[in-house]
Biopython code that builds the backbone (N, CA, C, O; Angstrom):
import numpy as np
from Bio.PDB.StructureBuilder import StructureBuilder

atoms = [
    (1, "LYS", "N", (0.713, -1.051, -0.024)),
    (1, "LYS", "CA", (0.219, -0.206, -0.187)),
    (1, "LYS", "C", (0.734, 1.436, -0.203)),
    (1, "LYS", "O", (0.238, 2.404, -0.781)),
    (2, "THR", "N", (1.965, 1.328, 0.697)),
    (2, "THR", "CA", (3.155, 2.387, -0.021)),
    (2, "THR", "C", (4.366, 1.847, -0.253)),
    (2, "THR", "O", (4.702, 0.702, 0.051)),
    (3, "PRO", "N", (5.204, 2.883, -0.934)),
    (3, "PRO", "CA", (6.271, 2.542, -1.440)),
    (3, "PRO", "C", (7.188, 1.619, -0.673)),
    (3, "PRO", "O", (7.160, 1.651, 0.557)),
    (4, "CYS", "N", (8.003, 0.793, -1.321)),
    (4, "CYS", "CA", (8.863, -0.019, -0.543)),
    (4, "CYS", "C", (9.569, -0.741, -1.654)),
    (4, "CYS", "O", (9.279, -0.729, -2.850)),
    (5, "ILE", "N", (10.667, -1.449, -0.974)),
    (5, "ILE", "CA", (11.971, -2.237, -1.583)),
    (5, "ILE", "C", (11.384, -3.618, -1.223)),
    (5, "ILE", "O", (11.085, -4.008, -0.095)),
    (6, "ARG", "N", (11.267, -4.334, -2.472)),
    (6, "ARG", "CA", (11.296, -6.209, -1.820)),
    (6, "ARG", "C", (12.600, -6.747, -2.491)),
    (6, "ARG", "O", (12.820, -6.597, -3.692)),
    (7, "VAL", "N", (13.531, -7.443, -1.551)),
    (7, "VAL", "CA", (14.784, -8.071, -2.104)),
    (7, "VAL", "C", (14.491, -9.443, -1.815)),
    (7, "VAL", "O", (14.123, -10.017, -0.790)),
    (8, "GLY", "N", (14.819, -9.924, -3.291)),
    (8, "GLY", "CA", (14.825, -11.599, -3.357)),
    (8, "GLY", "C", (13.291, -11.847, -3.117)),
    (8, "GLY", "O", (12.286, -11.139, -3.172)),
    (9, "ARG", "N", (13.629, -13.550, -2.740)),
    (9, "ARG", "CA", (11.998, -14.074, -2.114)),
    (9, "ARG", "C", (11.147, -13.996, -3.418)),
    (9, "ARG", "O", (9.954, -13.807, -3.181)),
    (10, "CYS", "N", (11.537, -14.116, -5.005)),
    (10, "CYS", "CA", (10.755, -14.354, -5.949)),
    (10, "CYS", "C", (10.034, -12.491, -5.908)),
    (10, "CYS", "O", (9.023, -12.383, -6.602)),
    (11, "ALA", "N", (10.324, -11.643, -5.446)),
    (11, "ALA", "CA", (9.498, -10.193, -5.497)),
    (11, "ALA", "C", (9.169, -10.225, -6.526)),
    (11, "ALA", "O", (7.952, -10.078, -6.642)),
    (12, "ASP", "N", (10.110, -10.461, -8.097)),
    (12, "ASP", "CA", (9.873, -9.905, -9.454)),
    (12, "ASP", "C", (8.567, -10.677, -9.836)),
    (12, "ASP", "O", (7.650, -10.063, -10.382)),
    (13, "HIS", "N", (8.458, -12.096, -9.540)),
    (13, "HIS", "CA", (7.399, -12.962, -9.915)),
    (13, "HIS", "C", (6.228, -12.463, -9.196)),
    (13, "HIS", "O", (5.128, -12.446, -9.747)),
    (14, "ILE", "N", (6.384, -12.098, -8.125)),
    (14, "ILE", "CA", (5.067, -11.984, -6.913)),
    (14, "ILE", "C", (4.584, -10.809, -7.781)),
    (14, "ILE", "O", (3.683, -11.042, -8.585)),
    (15, "LEU", "N", (5.100, -9.561, -7.694)),
    (15, "LEU", "CA", (5.109, -8.618, -8.108)),
    (15, "LEU", "C", (4.652, -8.161, -9.492)),
    (15, "LEU", "O", (4.299, -7.011, -9.750)),
    (16, "ARG", "N", (4.702, -9.335, -10.492)),
    (16, "ARG", "CA", (4.738, -9.148, -11.780)),
    (16, "ARG", "C", (3.446, -8.724, -12.310)),
    (16, "ARG", "O", (3.533, -8.670, -13.537)),
    (17, "GLU", "N", (2.191, -8.374, -11.861)),
    (17, "GLU", "CA", (1.059, -7.843, -12.670)),
    (17, "GLU", "C", (1.063, -6.547, -11.999)),
    (17, "GLU", "O", (0.135, -5.861, -12.427)),
    (18, "ARG", "N", (1.834, -5.886, -11.010)),
    (18, "ARG", "CA", (1.769, -4.379, -10.435)),
    (18, "ARG", "C", (2.137, -3.541, -11.617)),
    (18, "ARG", "O", (2.995, -4.047, -12.341)),
    (19, "PRO", "N", (1.692, -2.409, -11.959)),
    (19, "PRO", "CA", (2.177, -1.421, -12.518)),
    (19, "PRO", "C", (3.088, -0.838, -12.412)),
    (19, "PRO", "O", (3.802, -0.445, -13.335)),
    (20, "ASN", "N", (3.279, -0.628, -10.993)),
    (20, "ASN", "CA", (4.256, 0.539, -10.383)),
    (20, "ASN", "C", (5.698, -0.135, -9.595)),
    (20, "ASN", "O", (6.190, 0.145, -8.502)),
    (21, "VAL", "N", (6.114, -1.104, -10.616)),
    (21, "VAL", "CA", (7.090, -1.703, -9.986)),
    (21, "VAL", "C", (8.215, -2.004, -10.947)),
    (21, "VAL", "O", (7.907, -2.473, -12.043)),
    (22, "ILE", "N", (9.886, -1.717, -10.569)),
    (22, "ILE", "CA", (10.531, -1.910, -11.205)),
    (22, "ILE", "C", (11.748, -3.030, -10.443)),
    (22, "ILE", "O", (12.239, -3.096, -9.316)),
    (23, "ASN", "N", (11.931, -3.941, -11.904)),
    (23, "ASN", "CA", (12.896, -4.935, -11.265)),
    (23, "ASN", "C", (14.287, -4.926, -11.730)),
    (23, "ASN", "O", (14.742, -4.727, -12.857)),
    (24, "VAL", "N", (14.886, -5.197, -10.567)),
    (24, "VAL", "CA", (16.348, -4.931, -10.569)),
    (24, "VAL", "C", (16.922, -6.136, -10.508)),
    (24, "VAL", "O", (16.353, -7.085, -9.969)),
    (25, "PHE", "N", (18.164, -6.227, -11.077)),
    (25, "PHE", "CA", (18.841, -7.717, -10.798)),
    (25, "PHE", "C", (20.410, -7.000, -10.783)),
    (25, "PHE", "O", (20.987, -6.289, -11.606)),
    (26, "ILE", "N", (20.799, -7.527, -9.468)),
    (26, "ILE", "CA", (22.296, -7.037, -9.256)),
    (26, "ILE", "C", (23.190, -7.948, -9.766)),
    (26, "ILE", "O", (22.640, -9.041, -9.901)),
    (27, "TYR", "N", (24.285, -7.947, -10.087)),
    (27, "TYR", "CA", (24.943, -9.170, -10.145)),
    (27, "TYR", "C", (26.516, -8.978, -10.283)),
    (27, "TYR", "O", (26.857, -7.821, -10.530)),
    (28, "SER", "N", (27.391, -9.790, -10.180)),
    (28, "SER", "CA", (29.256, -9.551, -10.472)),
    (28, "SER", "C", (29.792, -10.412, -10.660)),
    (28, "SER", "O", (29.229, -11.484, -10.439)),
    (29, "ALA", "N", (31.112, -10.401, -11.148)),
    (29, "ALA", "CA", (31.606, -11.316, -11.901)),
    (29, "ALA", "C", (32.034, -11.900, -10.398)),
    (29, "ALA", "O", (31.879, -11.398, -9.285)),
    (30, "TYR", "N", (32.618, -13.129, -10.801)),
    (30, "TYR", "CA", (32.834, -14.202, -9.693)),
    (30, "TYR", "C", (33.858, -13.645, -9.025)),
    (30, "TYR", "O", (33.569, -13.275, -7.887)),
    (31, "GLU", "N", (35.044, -13.458, -9.403)),
    (31, "GLU", "CA", (36.262, -12.718, -9.020)),
    (31, "GLU", "C", (35.758, -11.619, -7.846)),
    (31, "GLU", "O", (36.299, -11.667, -6.742)),
    (32, "LYS", "N", (35.132, -11.029, -8.008)),
    (32, "LYS", "CA", (34.493, -9.718, -7.462)),
    (32, "LYS", "C", (33.782, -10.068, -6.271)),
    (32, "LYS", "O", (34.028, -9.536, -5.189)),
    (33, "ARG", "N", (32.689, -11.167, -6.479)),
    (33, "ARG", "CA", (32.231, -11.837, -5.370)),
    (33, "ARG", "C", (32.986, -11.894, -4.397)),
    (33, "ARG", "O", (32.790, -11.288, -3.343)),
    (34, "ILE", "N", (34.260, -12.877, -4.716)),
    (34, "ILE", "CA", (34.864, -13.501, -3.837)),
    (34, "ILE", "C", (35.517, -12.282, -2.762)),
    (34, "ILE", "O", (35.679, -12.241, -1.542)),
    (35, "GLU", "N", (35.717, -11.596, -3.579)),
    (35, "GLU", "CA", (36.573, -10.572, -2.834)),
    (35, "GLU", "C", (36.004, -9.489, -1.726)),
    (35, "GLU", "O", (36.547, -8.863, -0.816)),
    (36, "ASN", "N", (34.398, -9.577, -2.324)),
    (36, "ASN", "CA", (33.350, -8.650, -1.329)),
    (36, "ASN", "C", (33.168, -9.717, -0.171)),
    (36, "ASN", "O", (33.328, -9.243, 0.953)),
    (37, "CYS", "N", (32.895, -10.931, -0.224)),
    (37, "CYS", "CA", (33.010, -11.633, 0.619)),
    (37, "CYS", "C", (33.725, -11.542, 1.421)),
    (37, "CYS", "O", (33.424, -11.098, 2.530)),
    (38, "ILE", "N", (34.934, -11.956, 1.077)),
    (38, "ILE", "CA", (36.461, -11.703, 2.098)),
    (38, "ILE", "C", (36.477, -10.193, 2.668)),
    (38, "ILE", "O", (36.665, -9.977, 3.865)),
    (39, "ASN", "N", (36.280, -9.232, 1.787)),
    (39, "ASN", "CA", (36.531, -7.709, 2.228)),
    (39, "ASN", "C", (35.389, -7.117, 3.469)),
    (39, "ASN", "O", (35.672, -6.453, 4.465)),
    (40, "GLU", "N", (34.333, -7.497, 3.123)),
    (40, "GLU", "CA", (33.148, -6.857, 3.131)),
    (40, "GLU", "C", (32.510, -7.569, 4.622)),
    (40, "GLU", "O", (31.999, -7.055, 5.616)),
    (41, "PHE", "N", (32.822, -9.040, 4.231)),
    (41, "PHE", "CA", (31.983, -9.835, 5.480)),
    (41, "PHE", "C", (32.820, -10.686, 6.048)),
    (41, "PHE", "O", (32.446, -11.670, 6.685)),
    (42, "ASN", "N", (34.291, -10.290, 5.810)),
    (42, "ASN", "CA", (35.063, -10.935, 6.515)),
    (42, "ASN", "C", (35.327, -12.826, 6.650)),
    (42, "ASN", "O", (35.860, -13.472, 7.552)),
    (43, "MET", "N", (34.944, -13.101, 5.854)),
    (43, "MET", "CA", (34.898, -14.530, 5.385)),
    (43, "MET", "C", (36.128, -15.327, 4.929)),
    (43, "MET", "O", (37.068, -14.864, 4.283)),
    (44, "THR", "N", (36.020, -16.316, 5.263)),
    (44, "THR", "CA", (37.351, -17.225, 4.930)),
    (44, "THR", "C", (36.529, -17.703, 3.391)),
    (44, "THR", "O", (35.333, -17.899, 3.172)),
    (45, "PHE", "N", (37.674, -17.780, 2.526)),
    (45, "PHE", "CA", (37.079, -18.306, 1.156)),
    (45, "PHE", "C", (37.281, -19.744, 1.189)),
    (45, "PHE", "O", (38.419, -20.180, 1.359)),
    (46, "ARG", "N", (36.253, -20.553, 1.037)),
    (46, "ARG", "CA", (36.363, -21.848, 0.426)),
    (46, "ARG", "C", (35.910, -22.168, -0.912)),
    (46, "ARG", "O", (34.904, -21.593, -1.329)),
    (47, "GLU", "N", (36.480, -22.960, -1.601)),
    (47, "GLU", "CA", (36.550, -23.578, -3.212)),
    (47, "GLU", "C", (34.878, -23.797, -3.074)),
    (47, "GLU", "O", (34.313, -24.354, -2.132)),
    (48, "GLY", "N", (34.109, -23.084, -4.518)),
    (48, "GLY", "CA", (32.534, -23.646, -4.301)),
    (48, "GLY", "C", (31.663, -23.172, -3.761)),
    (48, "GLY", "O", (30.482, -23.468, -3.940)),
    (49, "MET", "N", (32.250, -22.039, -2.712)),
    (49, "MET", "CA", (30.678, -21.343, -1.572)),
    (49, "MET", "C", (29.800, -20.828, -2.443)),
    (49, "MET", "O", (28.619, -21.149, -2.577)),
    (50, "ILE", "N", (30.727, -19.596, -3.339)),
    (50, "ILE", "CA", (29.774, -19.145, -4.130)),
    (50, "ILE", "C", (28.755, -19.707, -5.167)),
    (50, "ILE", "O", (27.671, -19.197, -5.453)),
    (51, "ALA", "N", (29.222, -20.694, -5.609)),
    (51, "ALA", "CA", (28.507, -21.579, -6.888)),
    (51, "ALA", "C", (27.285, -22.459, -6.114)),
    (51, "ALA", "O", (26.259, -22.822, -6.690)),
    (52, "ARG", "N", (27.621, -22.747, -4.599)),
    (52, "ARG", "CA", (26.539, -23.461, -4.007)),
    (52, "ARG", "C", (25.609, -22.315, -3.725)),
    (52, "ARG", "O", (24.422, -22.595, -3.897)),
    (53, "VAL", "N", (25.857, -21.157, -3.353)),
    (53, "VAL", "CA", (24.752, -20.242, -2.914)),
    (53, "VAL", "C", (23.837, -20.031, -4.240)),
    (53, "VAL", "O", (22.609, -20.108, -4.285)),
    (54, "ASP", "N", (24.814, -19.717, -5.413)),
    (54, "ASP", "CA", (24.131, -19.388, -6.652)),
    (54, "ASP", "C", (23.046, -20.692, -6.719)),
    (54, "ASP", "O", (21.824, -20.551, -6.670)),
    (55, "ARG", "N", (23.769, -22.021, -6.844)),
    (55, "ARG", "CA", (22.578, -23.013, -7.369)),
    (55, "ARG", "C", (21.391, -22.836, -6.537)),
    (55, "ARG", "O", (20.304, -22.723, -7.104)),
    (56, "ALA", "N", (21.480, -22.786, -4.928)),
    (56, "ALA", "CA", (20.638, -22.878, -3.925)),
    (56, "ALA", "C", (19.371, -21.500, -4.714)),
    (56, "ALA", "O", (18.211, -21.674, -5.087)),
    (57, "ARG", "N", (20.148, -20.316, -4.723)),
    (57, "ARG", "CA", (19.283, -19.675, -4.907)),
    (57, "ARG", "C", (18.420, -19.981, -6.572)),
    (57, "ARG", "O", (17.211, -19.783, -6.689)),
    (58, "ASN", "N", (19.115, -20.376, -7.500)),
    (58, "ASN", "CA", (18.291, -20.582, -8.910)),
    (58, "ASN", "C", (17.416, -21.593, -8.716)),
    (58, "ASN", "O", (16.420, -21.624, -9.439)),
    (59, "ALA", "N", (17.614, -22.622, -7.702)),
    (59, "ALA", "CA", (16.607, -23.613, -7.236)),
    (59, "ALA", "C", (15.457, -23.243, -6.642)),
    (59, "ALA", "O", (14.336, -23.626, -6.977)),
    (60, "TYR", "N", (15.800, -22.264, -5.481)),
    (60, "TYR", "CA", (14.472, -21.617, -5.288)),
    (60, "TYR", "C", (13.604, -20.817, -6.238)),
    (60, "TYR", "O", (12.400, -21.072, -6.289)),
    (61, "HIS", "N", (14.149, -19.835, -7.019)),
    (61, "HIS", "CA", (13.501, -19.400, -7.636)),
    (61, "HIS", "C", (12.795, -19.945, -9.060)),
    (61, "HIS", "O", (11.888, -19.433, -9.716)),
    (62, "ARG", "N", (13.449, -21.001, -9.253)),
    (62, "ARG", "CA", (12.541, -21.883, -10.385)),
    (62, "ARG", "C", (11.889, -22.415, -9.935)),
    (62, "ARG", "O", (10.802, -22.328, -10.506)),
    (63, "PHE", "N", (11.869, -23.315, -8.723)),
    (63, "PHE", "CA", (10.920, -23.955, -8.104)),
    (63, "PHE", "C", (9.630, -23.126, -7.681)),
    (63, "PHE", "O", (8.541, -23.625, -7.966)),
    (64, "TYR", "N", (9.666, -21.853, -6.997)),
    (64, "TYR", "CA", (8.499, -21.085, -7.109)),
    (64, "TYR", "C", (7.889, -20.212, -8.244)),
    (64, "TYR", "O", (6.725, -19.820, -8.158)),
    (65, "THR", "N", (8.570, -19.952, -9.160)),
    (65, "THR", "CA", (8.237, -19.447, -10.412)),
    (65, "THR", "C", (8.380, -20.014, -11.844)),
    (65, "THR", "O", (7.947, -19.470, -12.860)),
    (66, "ASP", "N", (9.056, -21.198, -11.778)),
    (66, "ASP", "CA", (9.416, -21.962, -13.042)),
    (66, "ASP", "C", (10.015, -20.759, -14.016)),
    (66, "ASP", "O", (9.820, -20.862, -15.227)),
    (67, "HIS", "N", (10.578, -19.875, -13.612)),
    (67, "HIS", "CA", (11.730, -18.808, -14.450)),
    (67, "HIS", "C", (13.177, -18.880, -13.880)),
    (67, "HIS", "O", (13.426, -18.852, -12.675)),
    (68, "ASN", "N", (13.979, -18.964, -14.739)),
    (68, "ASN", "CA", (15.558, -18.417, -13.778)),
    (68, "ASN", "C", (15.741, -17.229, -13.675)),
    (68, "ASN", "O", (15.415, -16.298, -14.412)),
    (69, "LEU", "N", (16.461, -17.275, -12.407)),
    (69, "LEU", "CA", (16.669, -16.018, -11.427)),
    (69, "LEU", "C", (17.173, -14.698, -12.700)),
    (69, "LEU", "O", (16.489, -13.710, -12.965)),
    (70, "ALA", "N", (18.322, -14.992, -13.232)),
    (70, "ALA", "CA", (18.944, -14.199, -13.983)),
    (70, "ALA", "C", (18.286, -13.868, -15.277)),
    (70, "ALA", "O", (18.781, -12.955, -15.938)),
    (71, "SER", "N", (17.300, -14.450, -15.696)),
    (71, "SER", "CA", (16.532, -14.332, -17.017)),
    (71, "SER", "C", (16.248, -12.495, -17.281)),
    (71, "SER", "O", (15.676, -11.850, -16.402)),
    (72, "HIS", "N", (16.699, -11.867, -18.500)),
    (72, "HIS", "CA", (16.499, -10.692, -18.669)),
    (72, "HIS", "C", (15.120, -10.206, -19.286)),
    (72, "HIS", "O", (14.658, -9.069, -19.380)),
    (73, "SER", "N", (14.619, -11.424, -19.672)),
    (73, "SER", "CA", (13.108, -10.813, -20.045)),
    (73, "SER", "C", (12.056, -10.228, -19.085)),
    (73, "SER", "O", (11.053, -9.603, -19.429)),
    (74, "ASP", "N", (12.462, -10.545, -17.746)),
    (74, "ASP", "CA", (11.728, -9.833, -16.907)),
    (74, "ASP", "C", (12.254, -8.885, -15.899)),
    (74, "ASP", "O", (11.646, -8.681, -14.848)),
    (75, "LYS", "N", (13.341, -8.317, -16.187)),
    (75, "LYS", "CA", (13.867, -7.420, -15.664)),
    (75, "LYS", "C", (13.808, -6.074, -16.221)),
    (75, "LYS", "O", (13.805, -6.012, -17.450)),
    (76, "ASP", "N", (13.758, -4.912, -15.516)),
    (76, "ASP", "CA", (14.086, -3.542, -16.320)),
    (76, "ASP", "C", (15.342, -2.978, -16.274)),
    (76, "ASP", "O", (15.666, -2.068, -17.038)),
    (77, "LEU", "N", (16.261, -3.563, -15.229)),
    (77, "LEU", "CA", (17.419, -2.944, -14.924)),
    (77, "LEU", "C", (18.558, -3.952, -14.591)),
    (77, "LEU", "O", (18.179, -4.783, -13.766)),
    (78, "MET", "N", (19.815, -4.111, -14.990)),
    (78, "MET", "CA", (20.699, -5.321, -14.671)),
    (78, "MET", "C", (21.852, -4.179, -14.407)),
    (78, "MET", "O", (22.027, -3.213, -15.150)),
    (79, "ILE", "N", (22.548, -4.438, -13.311)),
    (79, "ILE", "CA", (23.810, -3.683, -12.860)),
    (79, "ILE", "C", (24.954, -4.865, -12.409)),
    (79, "ILE", "O", (24.936, -5.937, -11.803)),
    (80, "ASP", "N", (25.839, -4.103, -13.003)),
    (80, "ASP", "CA", (27.198, -5.027, -12.780)),
    (80, "ASP", "C", (27.843, -4.308, -11.382)),
    (80, "ASP", "O", (28.728, -3.462, -11.514)),
    (81, "SER", "N", (27.434, -4.628, -10.265)),
    (81, "SER", "CA", (27.981, -3.980, -8.754)),
    (81, "SER", "C", (29.391, -3.939, -8.629)),
    (81, "SER", "O", (30.067, -3.305, -7.818)),
    (82, "GLY", "N", (29.851, -4.931, -9.816)),
    (82, "GLY", "CA", (31.659, -5.183, -9.739)),
    (82, "GLY", "C", (32.007, -3.796, -10.426)),
    (82, "GLY", "O", (33.079, -3.328, -10.042)),
    (83, "VAL", "N", (31.368, -3.103, -11.295)),
    (83, "VAL", "CA", (31.698, -2.184, -11.949)),
    (83, "VAL", "C", (31.279, -0.958, -11.320)),
    (83, "VAL", "O", (32.102, -0.042, -11.304)),
    (84, "PHE", "N", (30.236, -0.789, -10.840)),
    (84, "PHE", "CA", (29.492, 0.568, -10.287)),
    (84, "PHE", "C", (29.676, 0.254, -8.896)),
    (84, "PHE", "O", (29.468, 1.298, -8.278)),
    (85, "GLY", "N", (29.958, -0.653, -8.125)),
    (85, "GLY", "CA", (29.840, -0.712, -6.940)),
    (85, "GLY", "C", (28.611, -0.595, -6.101)),
    (85, "GLY", "O", (27.543, -0.582, -6.713)),
    (86, "VAL", "N", (28.586, -0.505, -4.749)),
    (86, "VAL", "CA", (27.297, -0.324, -4.246)),
    (86, "VAL", "C", (26.653, 1.227, -4.362)),
    (86, "VAL", "O", (25.429, 1.347, -4.414)),
    (87, "ASP", "N", (27.418, 2.263, -4.395)),
    (87, "ASP", "CA", (26.535, 3.589, -4.501)),
    (87, "ASP", "C", (26.685, 3.732, -5.814)),
    (87, "ASP", "O", (25.715, 4.390, -6.190)),
    (88, "GLY", "N", (27.432, 3.453, -6.801)),
    (88, "GLY", "CA", (26.863, 3.772, -8.042)),
    (88, "GLY", "C", (25.583, 2.739, -8.311)),
    (88, "GLY", "O", (24.734, 3.084, -9.133)),
    (89, "ALA", "N", (25.456, 1.516, -7.638)),
    (89, "ALA", "CA", (24.312, 0.740, -7.765)),
    (89, "ALA", "C", (23.297, 1.590, -7.496)),
    (89, "ALA", "O", (22.414, 1.850, -8.313)),
    (90, "VAL", "N", (23.373, 2.126, -6.194)),
    (90, "VAL", "CA", (22.261, 2.700, -5.777)),
    (90, "VAL", "C", (21.626, 3.877, -6.472)),
    (90, "VAL", "O", (20.419, 4.066, -6.618)),
    (91, "GLU", "N", (22.685, 4.689, -6.904)),
    (91, "GLU", "CA", (22.672, 6.000, -7.846)),
    (91, "GLU", "C", (21.743, 5.687, -9.296)),
    (91, "GLU", "O", (20.822, 6.388, -9.714)),
    (92, "LEU", "N", (22.234, 4.526, -9.864)),
    (92, "LEU", "CA", (21.406, 3.989, -11.144)),
    (92, "LEU", "C", (20.039, 3.436, -11.000)),
    (92, "LEU", "O", (19.139, 3.392, -11.839)),
    (93, "ILE", "N", (20.063, 2.949, -9.555)),
    (93, "ILE", "CA", (18.784, 2.548, -9.413)),
    (93, "ILE", "C", (17.646, 3.650, -8.868)),
    (93, "ILE", "O", (16.437, 3.441, -8.977)),
    (94, "LYS", "N", (18.167, 4.753, -8.317)),
    (94, "LYS", "CA", (17.441, 6.159, -7.798)),
    (94, "LYS", "C", (17.486, 6.565, -9.439)),
    (94, "LYS", "O", (16.410, 7.154, -9.539)),
    (95, "THR", "N", (17.851, 6.584, -10.242)),
    (95, "THR", "CA", (17.958, 7.322, -11.604)),
    (95, "THR", "C", (16.691, 6.908, -12.067)),
    (95, "THR", "O", (15.682, 7.607, -11.968)),
    (96, "ALA", "N", (16.732, 5.587, -12.660)),
    (96, "ALA", "CA", (15.806, 4.734, -12.905)),
    (96, "ALA", "C", (14.342, 4.767, -12.424)),
    (96, "ALA", "O", (13.378, 4.761, -13.190)),
    (97, "VAL", "N", (14.278, 4.801, -11.162)),
    (97, "VAL", "CA", (13.058, 5.116, -10.292)),
    (97, "VAL", "C", (12.563, 6.108, -10.931)),
    (97, "VAL", "O", (11.474, 5.984, -11.489)),
    (98, "LYS", "N", (13.424, 7.546, -10.981)),
    (98, "LYS", "CA", (12.676, 8.705, -11.047)),
    (98, "LYS", "C", (12.292, 8.923, -12.310)),
    (98, "LYS", "O", (11.306, 9.656, -12.388)),
    (99, "ARG", "N", (12.870, 8.417, -13.663)),
    (99, "ARG", "CA", (12.413, 8.292, -14.722)),
    (99, "ARG", "C", (11.277, 7.326, -15.299)),
    (99, "ARG", "O", (10.536, 7.461, -16.273)),
    (100, "ARG", "N", (11.375, 6.522, -14.556)),
    (100, "ARG", "CA", (10.113, 5.728, -14.916)),
    (100, "ARG", "C", (8.835, 6.098, -14.348)),
    (100, "ARG", "O", (7.868, 6.036, -15.108)),
    (101, "PHE", "N", (8.614, 6.535, -12.943)),
    (101, "PHE", "CA", (7.840, 6.937, -12.376)),
    (101, "PHE", "C", (7.614, 8.661, -12.305)),
    (101, "PHE", "O", (6.940, 9.205, -11.430)),
    (102, "SER", "N", (8.284, 9.345, -13.352)),
    (102, "SER", "CA", (8.008, 10.918, -12.981)),
    (102, "SER", "C", (6.826, 11.350, -13.732)),
    (102, "SER", "O", (6.648, 11.681, -14.904)),
    (103, "GLY", "N", (5.927, 11.226, -12.501)),
    (103, "GLY", "CA", (4.617, 12.130, -13.043)),
    (103, "GLY", "C", (3.875, 10.884, -14.050)),
    (103, "GLY", "O", (2.662, 11.089, -14.007)),
    (104, "LYS", "N", (4.112, 9.950, -14.732)),
    (104, "LYS", "CA", (3.792, 9.338, -15.360)),
    (104, "LYS", "C", (2.910, 8.342, -15.132)),
    (104, "LYS", "O", (3.318, 7.459, -14.376)),
    (105, "LYS", "N", (1.445, 8.190, -15.715)),
    (105, "LYS", "CA", (0.815, 6.530, -15.230)),
    (105, "LYS", "C", (1.628, 5.225, -15.792)),
    (105, "LYS", "O", (2.069, 5.057, -16.929)),
    (106, "CYS", "N", (1.682, 4.521, -14.884)),
    (106, "CYS", "CA", (2.202, 3.364, -15.326)),
    (106, "CYS", "C", (1.428, 2.487, -16.208)),
    (106, "CYS", "O", (0.253, 2.351, -15.868)),
    (107, "LYS", "N", (1.874, 1.743, -17.450)),
    (107, "LYS", "CA", (1.395, 1.076, -17.924)),
    (107, "LYS", "C", (1.168, -0.652, -17.432)),
    (107, "LYS", "O", (2.120, -1.138, -16.822)),
    (108, "LYS", "N", (0.332, -1.274, -17.604)),
    (108, "LYS", "CA", (0.054, -2.410, -16.682)),
    (108, "LYS", "C", (1.175, -3.509, -17.514)),
    (108, "LYS", "O", (0.908, -3.731, -18.695)),
    (109, "ARG", "N", (2.241, -4.097, -16.998)),
    (109, "ARG", "CA", (2.993, -5.407, -17.654)),
    (109, "ARG", "C", (2.514, -6.440, -18.218)),
    (109, "ARG", "O", (1.596, -7.091, -17.719)),
    (110, "LYS", "N", (3.062, -6.716, -19.307)),
    (110, "LYS", "CA", (2.855, -7.809, -19.831)),
    (110, "LYS", "C", (3.590, -8.953, -20.057)),
    (110, "LYS", "O", (4.285, -8.955, -21.073)),
    (111, "HIS", "N", (3.597, -9.768, -19.460)),
    (111, "HIS", "CA", (4.646, -10.974, -19.144)),
    (111, "HIS", "C", (4.332, -12.243, -19.826)),
    (111, "HIS", "O", (3.117, -12.443, -19.806)),
    (112, "SER", "N", (4.893, -13.020, -20.326)),
    (112, "SER", "CA", (4.883, -14.445, -20.777)),
    (112, "SER", "C", (4.464, -15.242, -19.730)),
    (112, "SER", "O", (4.380, -16.462, -19.878)),
]
sb = StructureBuilder()
sb.init_structure("model")
sb.init_model(0)
sb.init_chain("A")
sb.init_seg("    ")
for serial, (resi, resn, name, xyz) in enumerate(atoms, 1):
    if name == "N":
        sb.init_residue(resn, " ", resi, " ")
    sb.init_atom(name, np.array(xyz, "f"), 0.0, 1.0, " ", f" {name:<3s}", serial, name[0])
structure = sb.get_structure()
């Protein structure tokens, strides 16, 4: 009922019929993701840890939506956080939201 941000858990699928939604997918190269886990979260690197998490996320999304998590067809914006960083990703999302919802009425989304 009020503006909000939903992260993960099939939000793109759950809200697919809503006209006032922007679907964003944030990704990064494998090496950047390892670097982020080590530097930002003080994790110890273990071979295959990111691949296991990716498989689990994709399986969860496919089970509940029958779609690939990283599919381009239902995303409005895809951002490489390894290139833009967290702050850059935030700025890109803010710009996209302002442009998409700048006083215009939203058209109902069409998904296959």
